[in-house]
Gaussian input, Z-matrix of N, CA and C with variables (Angstrom, degrees):
# hf/3-21g

backbone

0 1
 N
 C     1     B1
 C     2     B2     1     A1
 N     3     B3     2     A2     1     D1
 C     4     B4     3     A3     2     D2
 C     5     B5     4     A4     3     D3
 N     6     B6     5     A5     4     D4
 C     7     B7     6     A6     5     D5
 C     8     B8     7     A7     6     D6
 N     9     B9     8     A8     7     D7
 C    10    B10     9     A9     8     D8
 C    11    B11    10    A10     9     D9
 N    12    B12    11    A11    10    D10
 C    13    B13    12    A12    11    D11
 C    14    B14    13    A13    12    D12
 N    15    B15    14    A14    13    D13
 C    16    B16    15    A15    14    D14
 C    17    B17    16    A16    15    D15
 N    18    B18    17    A17    16    D16
 C    19    B19    18    A18    17    D17
 C    20    B20    19    A19    18    D18
 N    21    B21    20    A20    19    D19
 C    22    B22    21    A21    20    D20
 C    23    B23    22    A22    21    D21
 N    24    B24    23    A23    22    D22
 C    25    B25    24    A24    23    D23
 C    26    B26    25    A25    24    D24
 N    27    B27    26    A26    25    D25
 C    28    B28    27    A27    26    D26
 C    29    B29    28    A28    27    D27
 N    30    B30    29    A29    28    D28
 C    31    B31    30    A30    29    D29
 C    32    B32    31    A31    30    D30
 N    33    B33    32    A32    31    D31
 C    34    B34    33    A33    32    D32
 C    35    B35    34    A34    33    D33
 N    36    B36    35    A35    34    D34
 C    37    B37    36    A36    35    D35
 C    38    B38    37    A37    36    D36
 N    39    B39    38    A38    37    D37
 C    40    B40    39    A39    38    D38
 C    41    B41    40    A40    39    D39
 N    42    B42    41    A41    40    D40
 C    43    B43    42    A42    41    D41
 C    44    B44    43    A43    42    D42
 N    45    B45    44    A44    43    D43
 C    46    B46    45    A45    44    D44
 C    47    B47    46    A46    45    D45
 N    48    B48    47    A47    46    D46
 C    49    B49    48    A48    47    D47
 C    50    B50    49    A49    48    D48
 N    51    B51    50    A50    49    D49
 C    52    B52    51    A51    50    D50
 C    53    B53    52    A52    51    D51
 N    54    B54    53    A53    52    D52
 C    55    B55    54    A54    53    D53
 C    56    B56    55    A55    54    D54
 N    57    B57    56    A56    55    D55
 C    58    B58    57    A57    56    D56
 C    59    B59    58    A58    57    D57
 N    60    B60    59    A59    58    D58
 C    61    B61    60    A60    59    D59
 C    62    B62    61    A61    60    D60
 N    63    B63    62    A62    61    D61
 C    64    B64    63    A63    62    D62
 C    65    B65    64    A64    63    D63
 N    66    B66    65    A65    64    D64
 C    67    B67    66    A66    65    D65
 C    68    B68    67    A67    66    D66
 N    69    B69    68    A68    67    D67
 C    70    B70    69    A69    68    D68
 C    71    B71    70    A70    69    D69
 N    72    B72    71    A71    70    D70
 C    73    B73    72    A72    71    D71
 C    74    B74    73    A73    72    D72
 N    75    B75    74    A74    73    D73
 C    76    B76    75    A75    74    D74
 C    77    B77    76    A76    75    D75
 N    78    B78    77    A77    76    D76
 C    79    B79    78    A78    77    D77
 C    80    B80    79    A79    78    D78
 N    81    B81    80    A80    79    D79
 C    82    B82    81    A81    80    D80
 C    83    B83    82    A82    81    D81
 N    84    B84    83    A83    82    D82
 C    85    B85    84    A84    83    D83
 C    86    B86    85    A85    84    D84
 N    87    B87    86    A86    85    D85
 C    88    B88    87    A87    86    D86
 C    89    B89    88    A88    87    D87
 N    90    B90    89    A89    88    D88
 C    91    B91    90    A90    89    D89
 C    92    B92    91    A91    90    D90
 N    93    B93    92    A92    91    D91
 C    94    B94    93    A93    92    D92
 C    95    B95    94    A94    93    D93
 N    96    B96    95    A95    94    D94
 C    97    B97    96    A96    95    D95
 C    98    B98    97    A97    96    D96
 N    99    B99    98    A98    97    D97
 C   100   B100    99    A99    98    D98
 C   101   B101   100   A100    99    D99
 N   102   B102   101   A101   100   D100
 C   103   B103   102   A102   101   D101
 C   104   B104   103   A103   102   D102
 N   105   B105   104   A104   103   D103
 C   106   B106   105   A105   104   D104
 C   107   B107   106   A106   105   D105
 N   108   B108   107   A107   106   D106
 C   109   B109   108   A108   107   D107
 C   110   B110   109   A109   108   D108
 N   111   B111   110   A110   109   D109
 C   112   B112   111   A111   110   D110
 C   113   B113   112   A112   111   D111
 N   114   B114   113   A113   112   D112
 C   115   B115   114   A114   113   D113
 C   116   B116   115   A115   114   D114
 N   117   B117   116   A116   115   D115
 C   118   B118   117   A117   116   D116
 C   119   B119   118   A118   117   D117
 N   120   B120   119   A119   118   D118
 C   121   B121   120   A120   119   D119
 C   122   B122   121   A121   120   D120
 N   123   B123   122   A122   121   D121
 C   124   B124   123   A123   122   D122
 C   125   B125   124   A124   123   D123
 N   126   B126   125   A125   124   D124
 C   127   B127   126   A126   125   D125
 C   128   B128   127   A127   126   D126
 N   129   B129   128   A128   127   D127
 C   130   B130   129   A129   128   D128
 C   131   B131   130   A130   129   D129
 N   132   B132   131   A131   130   D130
 C   133   B133   132   A132   131   D131
 C   134   B134   133   A133   132   D132
 N   135   B135   134   A134   133   D133
 C   136   B136   135   A135   134   D134
 C   137   B137   136   A136   135   D135
 N   138   B138   137   A137   136   D136
 C   139   B139   138   A138   137   D137
 C   140   B140   139   A139   138   D138
 N   141   B141   140   A140   139   D139
 C   142   B142   141   A141   140   D140
 C   143   B143   142   A142   141   D141
 N   144   B144   143   A143   142   D142
 C   145   B145   144   A144   143   D143
 C   146   B146   145   A145   144   D144
 N   147   B147   146   A146   145   D145
 C   148   B148   147   A147   146   D146
 C   149   B149   148   A148   147   D147
 N   150   B150   149   A149   148   D148
 C   151   B151   150   A150   149   D149
 C   152   B152   151   A151   150   D150
 N   153   B153   152   A152   151   D151
 C   154   B154   153   A153   152   D152
 C   155   B155   154   A154   153   D153
 N   156   B156   155   A155   154   D154
 C   157   B157   156   A156   155   D155
 C   158   B158   157   A157   156   D156
 N   159   B159   158   A158   157   D157
 C   160   B160   159   A159   158   D158
 C   161   B161   160   A160   159   D159
 N   162   B162   161   A161   160   D160
 C   163   B163   162   A162   161   D161
 C   164   B164   163   A163   162   D162
 N   165   B165   164   A164   163   D163
 C   166   B166   165   A165   164   D164
 C   167   B167   166   A166   165   D165
 N   168   B168   167   A167   166   D166
 C   169   B169   168   A168   167   D167
 C   170   B170   169   A169   168   D168
 N   171   B171   170   A170   169   D169
 C   172   B172   171   A171   170   D170
 C   173   B173   172   A172   171   D171
 N   174   B174   173   A173   172   D172
 C   175   B175   174   A174   173   D173
 C   176   B176   175   A175   174   D174
 N   177   B177   176   A176   175   D175
 C   178   B178   177   A177   176   D176
 C   179   B179   178   A178   177   D177
 N   180   B180   179   A179   178   D178
 C   181   B181   180   A180   179   D179
 C   182   B182   181   A181   180   D180
 N   183   B183   182   A182   181   D181
 C   184   B184   183   A183   182   D182
 C   185   B185   184   A184   183   D183
 N   186   B186   185   A185   184   D184
 C   187   B187   186   A186   185   D185
 C   188   B188   187   A187   186   D186
 N   189   B189   188   A188   187   D187
 C   190   B190   189   A189   188   D188
 C   191   B191   190   A190   189   D189
 N   192   B192   191   A191   190   D190
 C   193   B193   192   A192   191   D191
 C   194   B194   193   A193   192   D192
 N   195   B195   194   A194   193   D193
 C   196   B196   195   A195   194   D194
 C   197   B197   196   A196   195   D195
 N   198   B198   197   A197   196   D196
 C   199   B199   198   A198   197   D197
 C   200   B200   199   A199   198   D198
 N   201   B201   200   A200   199   D199
 C   202   B202   201   A201   200   D200
 C   203   B203   202   A202   201   D201
 N   204   B204   203   A203   202   D202
 C   205   B205   204   A204   203   D203
 C   206   B206   205   A205   204   D204
 N   207   B207   206   A206   205   D205
 C   208   B208   207   A207   206   D206
 C   209   B209   208   A208   207   D207
 N   210   B210   209   A209   208   D208
 C   211   B211   210   A210   209   D209
 C   212   B212   211   A211   210   D210
 N   213   B213   212   A212   211   D211
 C   214   B214   213   A213   212   D212
 C   215   B215   214   A214   213   D213

   B1=1.4546
   B2=1.5322
   B3=1.3247
   B4=1.4631
   B5=1.5264
   B6=1.3195
   B7=1.4620
   B8=1.5281
   B9=1.3296
   B10=1.4672
   B11=1.5207
   B12=1.3304
   B13=1.4704
   B14=1.5267
   B15=1.3157
   B16=1.4713
   B17=1.5259
   B18=1.3141
   B19=1.4667
   B20=1.5259
   B21=1.3219
   B22=1.4659
   B23=1.5225
   B24=1.3264
   B25=1.4742
   B26=1.5229
   B27=1.3237
   B28=1.4612
   B29=1.5303
   B30=1.3213
   B31=1.4675
   B32=1.5286
   B33=1.3199
   B34=1.4661
   B35=1.5235
   B36=1.3359
   B37=1.4532
   B38=1.5167
   B39=1.3197
   B40=1.4627
   B41=1.5321
   B42=1.3171
   B43=1.4671
   B44=1.5271
   B45=1.3299
   B46=1.4686
   B47=1.5268
   B48=1.3398
   B49=1.4623
   B50=1.5298
   B51=1.3118
   B52=1.4628
   B53=1.5309
   B54=1.3335
   B55=1.4599
   B56=1.5324
   B57=1.3364
   B58=1.4669
   B59=1.5324
   B60=1.3239
   B61=1.4649
   B62=1.5292
   B63=1.3333
   B64=1.4634
   B65=1.5265
   B66=1.3203
   B67=1.4630
   B68=1.5317
   B69=1.3306
   B70=1.4655
   B71=1.5300
   B72=1.3286
   B73=1.4704
   B74=1.5284
   B75=1.3242
   B76=1.4612
   B77=1.5350
   B78=1.3273
   B79=1.4668
   B80=1.5232
   B81=1.3217
   B82=1.4578
   B83=1.5261
   B84=1.3226
   B85=1.4678
   B86=1.5288
   B87=1.3291
   B88=1.4677
   B89=1.5314
   B90=1.3271
   B91=1.4678
   B92=1.5282
   B93=1.3132
   B94=1.4706
   B95=1.5266
   B96=1.3207
   B97=1.4626
   B98=1.5297
   B99=1.3187
   B100=1.4645
   B101=1.5248
   B102=1.3297
   B103=1.4672
   B104=1.5289
   B105=1.3185
   B106=1.4666
   B107=1.5282
   B108=1.3244
   B109=1.4688
   B110=1.5231
   B111=1.3206
   B112=1.4591
   B113=1.5080
   B114=1.3094
   B115=1.4575
   B116=1.5284
   B117=1.3277
   B118=1.4630
   B119=1.5250
   B120=1.3148
   B121=1.4629
   B122=1.5258
   B123=1.3026
   B124=1.4596
   B125=1.5275
   B126=1.3352
   B127=1.4691
   B128=1.5229
   B129=1.3399
   B130=1.4679
   B131=1.5233
   B132=1.3317
   B133=1.4647
   B134=1.5231
   B135=1.3260
   B136=1.4650
   B137=1.5278
   B138=1.3138
   B139=1.4664
   B140=1.5291
   B141=1.3217
   B142=1.4671
   B143=1.5254
   B144=1.3283
   B145=1.4750
   B146=1.5232
   B147=1.3396
   B148=1.4629
   B149=1.5303
   B150=1.3227
   B151=1.4632
   B152=1.5284
   B153=1.3273
   B154=1.4643
   B155=1.5296
   B156=1.3211
   B157=1.4663
   B158=1.5223
   B159=1.3265
   B160=1.4651
   B161=1.5268
   B162=1.3409
   B163=1.4661
   B164=1.5258
   B165=1.3193
   B166=1.4586
   B167=1.5231
   B168=1.3042
   B169=1.4631
   B170=1.5298
   B171=1.3248
   B172=1.4655
   B173=1.5258
   B174=1.3267
   B175=1.4704
   B176=1.5263
   B177=1.3257
   B178=1.4684
   B179=1.5265
   B180=1.3314
   B181=1.4651
   B182=1.5257
   B183=1.3384
   B184=1.4695
   B185=1.5232
   B186=1.3263
   B187=1.4641
   B188=1.5279
   B189=1.3220
   B190=1.4664
   B191=1.5244
   B192=1.3301
   B193=1.4688
   B194=1.5269
   B195=1.3239
   B196=1.4646
   B197=1.5234
   B198=1.3260
   B199=1.4706
   B200=1.5248
   B201=1.3252
   B202=1.4656
   B203=1.5284
   B204=1.3147
   B205=1.4611
   B206=1.5269
   B207=1.3384
   B208=1.4687
   B209=1.5202
   B210=1.3298
   B211=1.4614
   B212=1.5146
   B213=1.3119
   B214=1.4728
   B215=1.4997
   A1=108.28
   A2=115.94
   A3=120.43
   A4=110.67
   A5=115.48
   A6=119.76
   A7=110.56
   A8=116.71
   A9=120.32
   A10=110.65
   A11=116.69
   A12=120.86
   A13=110.82
   A14=115.89
   A15=120.67
   A16=109.90
   A17=116.71
   A18=120.54
   A19=110.03
   A20=116.97
   A21=120.27
   A22=111.09
   A23=117.11
   A24=121.11
   A25=110.51
   A26=116.57
   A27=120.24
   A28=111.31
   A29=116.90
   A30=119.92
   A31=111.20
   A32=115.73
   A33=120.48
   A34=112.18
   A35=117.08
   A36=119.01
   A37=117.90
   A38=118.34
   A39=120.56
   A40=108.97
   A41=116.18
   A42=120.94
   A43=112.57
   A44=117.07
   A45=119.49
   A46=110.29
   A47=116.78
   A48=120.39
   A49=109.88
   A50=116.30
   A51=121.37
   A52=110.57
   A53=116.87
   A54=121.46
   A55=110.75
   A56=115.75
   A57=121.07
   A58=110.45
   A59=116.29
   A60=122.63
   A61=110.95
   A62=115.90
   A63=118.95
   A64=112.35
   A65=117.25
   A66=119.87
   A67=109.80
   A68=116.49
   A69=121.60
   A70=110.36
   A71=116.25
   A72=120.18
   A73=111.35
   A74=115.94
   A75=120.92
   A76=110.59
   A77=116.11
   A78=120.19
   A79=110.82
   A80=116.69
   A81=121.06
   A82=110.29
   A83=116.34
   A84=120.54
   A85=111.12
   A86=116.84
   A87=121.09
   A88=110.07
   A89=116.54
   A90=120.80
   A91=110.11
   A92=117.10
   A93=120.19
   A94=111.21
   A95=115.47
   A96=120.13
   A97=110.72
   A98=116.39
   A99=119.97
   A100=110.82
   A101=116.52
   A102=120.15
   A103=112.01
   A104=117.14
   A105=119.70
   A106=112.43
   A107=116.48
   A108=120.47
   A109=111.68
   A110=115.42
   A111=119.08
   A112=110.15
   A113=116.04
   A114=121.19
   A115=109.59
   A116=115.97
   A117=120.87
   A118=110.63
   A119=114.81
   A120=119.44
   A121=107.73
   A122=116.14
   A123=120.46
   A124=110.32
   A125=116.33
   A126=120.26
   A127=111.51
   A128=116.77
   A129=120.55
   A130=110.88
   A131=116.61
   A132=120.55
   A133=110.88
   A134=115.94
   A135=119.69
   A136=110.27
   A137=116.95
   A138=121.46
   A139=110.69
   A140=117.16
   A141=121.16
   A142=109.96
   A143=117.12
   A144=120.25
   A145=110.92
   A146=116.38
   A147=121.00
   A148=110.67
   A149=116.41
   A150=120.79
   A151=111.37
   A152=116.74
   A153=120.02
   A154=111.16
   A155=117.27
   A156=120.24
   A157=110.82
   A158=116.22
   A159=120.10
   A160=109.65
   A161=116.28
   A162=120.52
   A163=111.14
   A164=116.92
   A165=121.06
   A166=110.99
   A167=116.37
   A168=120.73
   A169=110.71
   A170=116.46
   A171=120.39
   A172=110.70
   A173=116.40
   A174=119.99
   A175=110.36
   A176=116.87
   A177=120.44
   A178=110.76
   A179=116.37
   A180=120.29
   A181=111.08
   A182=116.96
   A183=119.90
   A184=110.41
   A185=116.47
   A186=120.59
   A187=111.15
   A188=116.60
   A189=120.30
   A190=110.43
   A191=116.77
   A192=120.80
   A193=110.59
   A194=116.95
   A195=121.04
   A196=109.77
   A197=117.06
   A198=121.22
   A199=110.71
   A200=116.01
   A201=120.69
   A202=110.02
   A203=117.02
   A204=121.14
   A205=110.58
   A206=117.28
   A207=121.24
   A208=111.70
   A209=117.12
   A210=120.75
   A211=113.44
   A212=116.97
   A213=119.89
   A214=110.63
   D1=131.50
   D2=-179.23
   D3=-79.37
   D4=166.19
   D5=178.29
   D6=-63.49
   D7=-34.68
   D8=176.90
   D9=-62.03
   D10=-41.39
   D11=177.33
   D12=-61.95
   D13=-42.36
   D14=-179.97
   D15=-63.90
   D16=-43.62
   D17=178.95
   D18=-60.42
   D19=-43.79
   D20=178.38
   D21=-60.37
   D22=-42.93
   D23=178.62
   D24=-63.31
   D25=-43.73
   D26=179.87
   D27=-65.78
   D28=-37.74
   D29=178.04
   D30=-64.25
   D31=-33.02
   D32=179.55
   D33=-76.73
   D34=-36.37
   D35=-168.85
   D36=-116.91
   D37=-4.96
   D38=-175.99
   D39=-126.97
   D40=103.91
   D41=-175.97
   D42=-62.05
   D43=-37.77
   D44=179.45
   D45=-64.86
   D46=-45.03
   D47=178.22
   D48=-60.16
   D49=-43.96
   D50=-179.53
   D51=-59.29
   D52=-45.49
   D53=179.58
   D54=-62.35
   D55=-46.76
   D56=-179.80
   D57=-62.07
   D58=-45.09
   D59=-178.12
   D60=-57.84
   D61=-49.74
   D62=-176.93
   D63=-74.14
   D64=-30.85
   D65=174.64
   D66=-64.65
   D67=-41.38
   D68=178.08
   D69=-60.92
   D70=-45.35
   D71=179.82
   D72=-63.73
   D73=-40.03
   D74=179.17
   D75=-62.69
   D76=-45.39
   D77=178.56
   D78=-63.58
   D79=-36.91
   D80=177.87
   D81=-60.29
   D82=-42.81
   D83=177.99
   D84=-62.81
   D85=-41.76
   D86=-179.89
   D87=-64.33
   D88=-45.34
   D89=179.69
   D90=-61.27
   D91=-46.11
   D92=179.69
   D93=-60.79
   D94=-41.42
   D95=179.42
   D96=-62.18
   D97=-45.97
   D98=179.12
   D99=-63.59
   D100=-44.59
   D101=-177.25
   D102=-68.88
   D103=-24.94
   D104=-178.98
   D105=-75.01
   D106=-9.81
   D107=178.02
   D108=-63.70
   D109=-22.83
   D110=-176.81
   D111=92.75
   D112=-94.54
   D113=-179.57
   D114=-86.91
   D115=114.99
   D116=-177.56
   D117=-97.30
   D118=144.58
   D119=172.38
   D120=-73.71
   D121=167.49
   D122=177.52
   D123=-59.59
   D124=-41.12
   D125=177.97
   D126=-62.21
   D127=-41.79
   D128=178.01
   D129=-62.85
   D130=-42.85
   D131=179.45
   D132=-61.85
   D133=-42.16
   D134=179.02
   D135=-65.40
   D136=-39.85
   D137=178.62
   D138=-64.11
   D139=-42.95
   D140=178.56
   D141=-61.11
   D142=-45.06
   D143=179.15
   D144=-60.54
   D145=-44.08
   D146=179.88
   D147=-62.62
   D148=-45.85
   D149=-179.26
   D150=-63.97
   D151=-38.27
   D152=178.84
   D153=-65.04
   D154=-36.09
   D155=177.04
   D156=-66.23
   D157=-41.40
   D158=178.02
   D159=-64.66
   D160=-43.58
   D161=177.90
   D162=-58.26
   D163=-43.83
   D164=179.94
   D165=-62.31
   D166=-41.75
   D167=177.51
   D168=-61.42
   D169=-43.59
   D170=178.39
   D171=-64.80
   D172=-40.73
   D173=179.23
   D174=-63.37
   D175=-41.07
   D176=177.32
   D177=-59.87
   D178=-41.45
   D179=179.34
   D180=-66.77
   D181=-38.82
   D182=176.85
   D183=-64.77
   D184=-44.24
   D185=179.92
   D186=-61.30
   D187=-38.34
   D188=178.16
   D189=-63.80
   D190=-41.68
   D191=178.57
   D192=-65.24
   D193=-40.53
   D194=178.90
   D195=-64.13
   D196=-45.73
   D197=179.17
   D198=-61.81
   D199=-41.62
   D200=178.26
   D201=-61.26
   D202=-42.14
   D203=-179.41
   D204=-66.52
   D205=-38.38
   D206=179.92
   D207=-62.46
   D208=-30.99
   D209=-176.17
   D210=-91.35
   D211=8.18
   D212=177.13
   D213=-76.44

């Protein structure tokens, strides 16, 4: 089973994974939108850094769930 298959299974059956997954995607869209402005203000740069840290934390949690599922 591929990682994509596992993600699909988790999205179907694990509400926490689903919430984390979509929150991560939403933050990714926000970061891309901010970065596409070109020249960022200091506040924008700080916001992007903060959002990237949150995204990384969410990704770590998703990866842990995927690893847990692989070892079942």
